[in-house]
C-alpha atoms as one frame of an Amber mdcrd trajectory, in Angstrom:
protein
  39.910  91.583  29.368  37.091  89.193  30.375  36.703  88.012  26.782  40.414
  87.212  26.595  40.279  85.296  29.892  37.263  83.310  28.739  38.903  82.532
  25.415  42.093  81.402  27.170  40.087  79.211  29.529  38.279  77.527  26.640
  41.552  76.885  24.814  43.093  75.330  27.926  40.096  73.071  28.517  40.101
  71.916  24.894  43.811  71.078  25.069  43.422  69.233  28.375  40.461  67.132
  27.371  41.854  66.351  23.927  44.948  64.854  25.558  43.188  63.087  28.447
  41.867  60.249  26.293  45.293  58.918  25.383  47.371  60.067  28.363  49.309
  57.046  29.590  51.624  55.934  32.336  52.537  52.752  34.192  51.932  51.142
  37.574  53.760  48.217  39.199  52.198  45.587  41.473  53.802  43.740  44.417
  55.136  40.994  42.109  56.895  43.493  39.853  54.438  43.271  36.964  54.386
  46.600  35.130  51.052  47.650  33.622  50.240  50.386  31.143  47.514  52.814
  32.146  45.146  55.041  30.202  43.099  58.116  31.101  39.540  57.994  29.775
  37.543  61.104  30.562  38.086  61.734  34.276  39.087  58.165  35.107  42.458
  56.425  35.003  42.388  52.684  34.239  44.970  49.946  34.047  44.638  48.949
  30.382  45.681  45.339  31.024  44.168  42.474  32.997  45.795  41.907  36.377
  48.530  39.254  36.798  49.153  39.581  40.534  49.911  36.515  42.659  50.177
  38.579  45.872  48.110  41.288  47.505  49.899  44.582  48.058  50.696  43.546
  51.657  52.703  40.592  50.329  50.277  37.811  51.247  49.622  35.195  48.571
  46.370  35.398  46.630  44.604  32.034  47.034  43.031  30.003  44.210  44.047
  32.350  41.392  44.393  30.552  38.053  45.672  31.047  34.536  43.315  30.018
  31.734  43.798  26.272  31.109  46.535  26.559  33.776  48.747  27.918  31.005
  51.148  30.632  32.177  51.818  31.785  28.613  48.123  32.653  28.292  48.307
  34.530  31.594  51.059  36.721  30.138  48.598  37.864  27.476  45.178  37.699
  29.114  46.002  38.054  32.805  44.866  35.780  35.630  41.374  34.786  36.765
  40.064  35.607  40.266  36.857  34.786  42.104  34.982  37.804  43.444  35.756
  36.835  47.048  39.484  36.625  46.315  39.554  39.770  44.183  37.880  41.712
  46.987  40.327  40.339  49.609  37.307  39.145  51.659  35.743  42.613  51.746
  32.246  43.541  50.539  32.936  47.294  50.363  32.512  48.967  46.991  35.733
  50.458  45.660  37.977  48.334  47.882  41.616  47.930  46.840  41.406  44.130
  46.866  43.959  42.594  44.502  44.830  45.947  42.925  48.146  47.757  43.453
  48.382  50.478  46.112  46.565  53.616  44.997  44.140  51.619  42.831  40.881
  49.773  43.447  38.322  47.446  41.895  35.803  49.613  40.032  32.258  49.840
  41.321  29.255  49.414  39.073  28.818  53.211  39.157  32.388  53.702  37.901
  31.814  51.235  35.063  28.633  53.126  34.199  30.525  56.435  34.212  33.015
  54.961  31.741  30.211  53.712  29.487  28.417  57.048  29.572  31.616  58.878
  28.651  31.964  56.555  25.646  28.463  57.295  24.420  26.361  54.811  26.383
  26.448  51.097  27.132  24.987  50.142  23.731  28.172  51.223  21.911  30.805
  51.477  24.664  31.931  47.859  24.285  33.220  48.470  20.774  35.169  51.486
  21.961  36.710  49.372  24.745  37.636  46.218  22.795  41.046  45.613  21.247
  40.763  45.780  17.475  41.315  42.923  15.043  40.995  39.167  15.463  44.399
  38.213  16.871  42.760  37.708  20.271  39.059  38.280  19.614  37.128  35.822
  17.456  35.645  37.182  14.235  33.772  39.416  13.584  34.762  41.381  16.735
  31.769  43.616  16.090  32.264  47.367  16.398  35.771  47.116  17.872  37.678
  50.401  17.527  39.435  50.642  20.921  39.076  54.397  20.545  39.115  54.663
  24.345  42.467  52.897  24.690  40.920  50.489  27.241  42.110  47.471  25.170
  39.703  44.851  26.524  40.733  41.248  25.830  38.484  38.127  25.735  40.059
  36.293  28.668  37.089  33.995  29.297  36.288  32.504  32.694  36.775  29.546
  35.020  33.427  28.437  36.427  32.196  25.154  37.866  35.638  23.652  37.211
  35.473  24.513  33.487  37.595  26.968  31.487  35.463  28.552  28.764  34.799
  31.551  26.490  38.385  32.622  25.763  38.466  34.708  22.544  34.670  35.107
  22.732  33.955  37.168  25.840  35.532  39.594  28.286  33.862  39.129  31.661
  35.190  41.522  34.305  34.163  41.877  37.950  32.939  45.074  39.561  33.201
  45.606  43.318  29.404  45.914  43.618  27.734  43.155  45.597  24.184  42.130
  44.657  23.597  39.451  47.303  25.527  37.090  49.558  26.385  34.893  46.569
  26.089  37.209  43.547  28.067  40.258  42.321  27.881  42.548  39.295  30.052
  42.155  36.208  30.710  43.727  32.808  30.397  41.585  29.688  31.890  42.367
  26.253  31.321  39.990  23.326  33.004  39.176  20.009  29.680  39.622  18.177
  28.356  42.742  19.923  29.586  46.298  20.443  27.701  46.818  23.732  29.042
  46.831  27.274  26.517  44.672  29.110  25.800  44.365  32.826  25.078  40.987
  34.404  24.916  39.579  37.921  26.674  36.272  38.480  27.936  33.838  41.087
  30.881  35.168  43.103  32.694  31.843  42.760  33.219  32.397  39.016  36.779
  33.406  38.216  37.170  36.441  35.947  39.935  38.874  35.020  40.277  42.113
  37.005  40.743  45.666  35.769  41.768  48.332  38.295  40.889  52.018  38.431
  43.011  54.691  40.092  42.059  56.284  43.410  41.687  59.690  41.840  39.882
  62.853  42.794  38.899  63.147  39.133  36.893  59.961  39.486  34.499  61.767
  41.838  34.736  65.292  40.446  30.973  65.603  40.058  30.012  63.807  43.265
  29.455  65.144  46.742  28.224  63.549  49.937  27.525  65.174  53.226  25.154
  66.667  55.754  23.512  70.052  55.769  25.746  72.944  56.762  29.011  71.815
  55.192  29.873  73.704  52.047  32.811  74.157  49.701  32.575  77.349  47.621
  33.901  78.078  44.150  37.358  79.593  44.257  37.761  83.263  43.340  39.041
  84.568  41.067  38.580  81.754  38.570  40.465  81.552  36.198  43.381  82.800
  38.300  47.056  83.713  38.154  49.066  83.325  40.302  46.802  82.875  43.362
  43.175  82.253  44.236  41.087  82.010  47.408  39.176  78.885  48.431  36.427
  79.196  51.045  34.497  76.577  52.989  31.971  76.352  55.807  31.854  73.949
  58.765  28.675  73.568  60.857  30.532  71.757  63.650  34.033  70.940  64.815
  35.573  68.607  62.230  38.782  66.975  61.124  39.371  68.704  57.787  41.577
  68.188  54.763  41.659  70.538  51.778  43.823  69.303  48.914  44.611  70.310
  45.341  45.021  67.752  42.532  46.000  67.847  38.877  43.871  66.341  36.091
  45.484  62.907  36.554  44.569  62.836  40.232  48.083  63.487  41.507  48.116
  65.457  44.757  49.645  68.889  44.237  49.215  70.522  47.625  47.643  70.020
  51.053  46.214  73.365  52.097  44.517  72.195  55.314  44.940  69.056  57.411
  43.767  69.606  60.982  40.874  69.732  63.421  38.875  72.948  63.057  35.945
  74.427  65.004  32.704  75.385  63.276  32.876  78.530  61.166  33.744  79.995
  57.784  37.275  79.730  56.402  39.197  81.170  53.470  42.524  79.776  52.274
  44.773  81.309  49.646  46.337  78.952  47.129  49.518  80.040  45.318  50.291
  78.338  42.004  53.480  80.159  41.011  55.347  76.943  40.147  52.504  75.152
  38.366  51.832  75.003  34.641  48.636  76.464  33.211  45.700  74.108  33.132
  42.758  72.537  34.925  43.053  71.606  38.601  40.712  70.202  41.257  40.369
  71.028  44.928  38.658  68.745  47.429  37.299  69.347  50.925  36.948  66.234
  53.060  35.654  65.702  56.606  34.192  62.721  58.447  30.759  63.507  57.016
  31.389  65.395  53.809  33.325  65.253  50.539  33.101  67.785  47.741  35.332
  68.546  44.774  35.410  71.566  42.475  37.394  72.659  39.405  39.605  75.685
  38.900  41.679  76.962  35.982  45.175  78.439  36.184  46.123  80.824  33.402
  49.682  81.837  32.557
C-alpha cells in the first residue's frame, strides 16, 4: 500500500512540475492592457514588459516614456520607468508599484531564485531571452527562451538619451542599494548570462512583474521562537488531512490553502487565537489530485508547507 502511495505521489509531482514551466494565463492592468503570463518553477511572471500609464488606483504614472517617444515601439517593448516611479515612491522590497493588483516588482532575491531555477546566472540569460534576431541584435548568444520568459532588448532612457535598444534588456528589481542606487538585471545580445548591476534610480528601464504567490515563498519562513506549523498528516491524503500549528502567544492568525499557481483554495482559519496548540481538518473532496500548499501567517511569523492530494 505504501509503495503504491509513494509511486502515485512521484507520478503526480512529475506531471505537475513538467507542466509548470509552460503554464500560462493573462492579467490585465488598469489601462486595459492584457499581458501573457508564464509559470517558471514556483514563480509566476508577466512575460511582457509593462505598458501601464496609470497605477492600479487610477492615478497617472509621471514621467513614463516610450523609447524614442515612439508609441509603436512601446507596443512591442513596453514603456520605460525610473525606479522611483516604478516603486510608486516606496522603498519596500516587493512593493506593488506600477504592477497590476496581485502582482509586484520582483526583489533581487526573487530574480536570483529565477536564475537558480534556470541553472545559475551564468546561463540563465540565454534561457530568458527571446530567440532569433527580429528584436535582438546578432548573435543573440545562447538564446533559447526555454523558460518562456521572453526577455526583449528594450534599452534605456538615461541622462536624456535613449540607448541600447536591440542590444540589452535592463530591468529594475525592487531592491534598494542606497538613496540614489537600486539593483537591476542585465541581459545582453552577446552573452547568455543574467547579470546583476547597481545603477542610478533616475535611469528609466522596462518593468517585469511577478505574482503575489504563496509558491514564491514556499521554502521561506520568518518568525520568532515558539511559532510552528507542522507537516499535515496523513500526507499524501484523500479526502481529508489534519494541519496542526503552535502559537506561543495570542495572535491574529490566518491559515490558507493554495494551488500550485498560488490561487487561494480555502481559508481554514482567520481570527484572533490565544496561545496553544491547534489542529484543523482540511477536506478536499471537490479538488483534483495534485500538489497544494498551506500557509500559516501571524504578525510575527509566516511558514508554508506542501501537501499532496491523491485520487
